[in-house]
Structures are given as C-alpha cells and as structure tokens.
C-alpha positions as CSV (number, residue, x, y, z in Angstrom):
1,M,25.8,65.0,-13.1
2,M,29.3,64.1,-11.9
3,P,29.6,60.6,-10.4
4,S,31.1,61.9,-7.2
5,R,28.2,64.3,-6.7
6,K,25.7,61.5,-7.3
7,V,27.4,59.4,-4.6
8,T,27.2,62.3,-2.2
9,I,23.4,62.7,-2.9
10,E,22.9,59.0,-2.3
11,K,24.8,59.3,1.0
12,V,22.6,62.2,2.0
13,E,19.5,60.2,1.3
14,E,20.8,57.2,3.1
15,K,21.7,59.3,6.2
16,R,18.3,61.1,6.1
17,Q,16.5,57.7,6.1
18,E,18.7,56.5,9.0
19,M,18.0,59.6,11.0
20,I,14.2,59.3,10.4
21,K,14.3,55.7,11.6
22,L,16.4,56.5,14.6
23,G,14.0,59.3,15.5
24,A,11.0,57.1,15.2
25,I,12.6,54.4,17.4
26,Y,14.5,56.4,20.0
27,G,13.0,59.8,19.9
28,L,14.2,63.1,18.3
29,T,16.4,64.0,21.2
30,S,18.2,60.7,21.6
31,L,22.0,60.8,21.2
32,L,21.8,58.4,18.2
33,T,19.3,60.6,16.4
34,V,21.2,63.8,17.1
35,Q,24.5,62.2,15.9
36,A,22.8,61.1,12.7
37,S,21.4,64.6,12.3
38,Q,24.9,66.1,12.7
39,E,26.3,63.6,10.2
40,L,23.6,64.6,7.8
41,D,24.4,68.3,8.3
42,T,28.1,67.5,7.4
43,L,27.0,65.7,4.2
44,L,24.6,68.5,3.2
45,N,27.4,71.1,3.8
46,A,29.8,69.1,1.6
47,L,27.2,68.9,-1.1
48,A,26.5,72.6,-1.0
49,S,30.2,73.4,-1.1
50,K,30.6,71.1,-4.1
51,R,27.7,72.8,-5.8
52,D,29.0,76.3,-5.1
53,S,32.5,75.5,-6.3
54,E,31.1,74.0,-9.5
55,Y,29.0,77.1,-10.0
56,F,32.0,79.5,-9.5
57,S,34.2,77.3,-11.8
58,L,31.6,77.6,-14.5
59,Q,31.2,81.3,-13.9
60,E,34.9,81.8,-14.2
61,A,35.1,79.7,-17.4
62,Y,32.4,81.8,-19.1
63,R,33.8,85.1,-17.9
64,Y,35.7,85.7,-21.1
65,F,32.9,84.8,-23.5
C-alpha cells in the first residue's frame, strides 16, 4: 500500500470517529455533525478517486502484455 493512501485511510477513520462522537453528543442533525459528515464524504471521495486512478493505471500498464 502506498504511504499517501495509508494516510488518507487514517484520515477517513479519524473523521469517522469524530463524526460519531459529535453525533452522540449533539445529535445527528446538528451543524457540527453534518459538517463532519460532509468532510468525511470528501475524504471518501478522494480515496475512491485514488483507488480508481491506481486501477486504471495498472490496467493501462498491463494492456500490452
């Protein structure tokens, strides 16, 4: 696993834990919880984009074999 991807996975887990705590304290519809959820979505989208680009890069590399 690439170090930059590992950092992203760690950030996702940290943000997820933060969101859960905020939801438990302030409720699921509080502004703080919703903001944390949106930040988590952004991190998850970045992780998925990285995964997809790595997949297509590998697919292109093996195309000629």
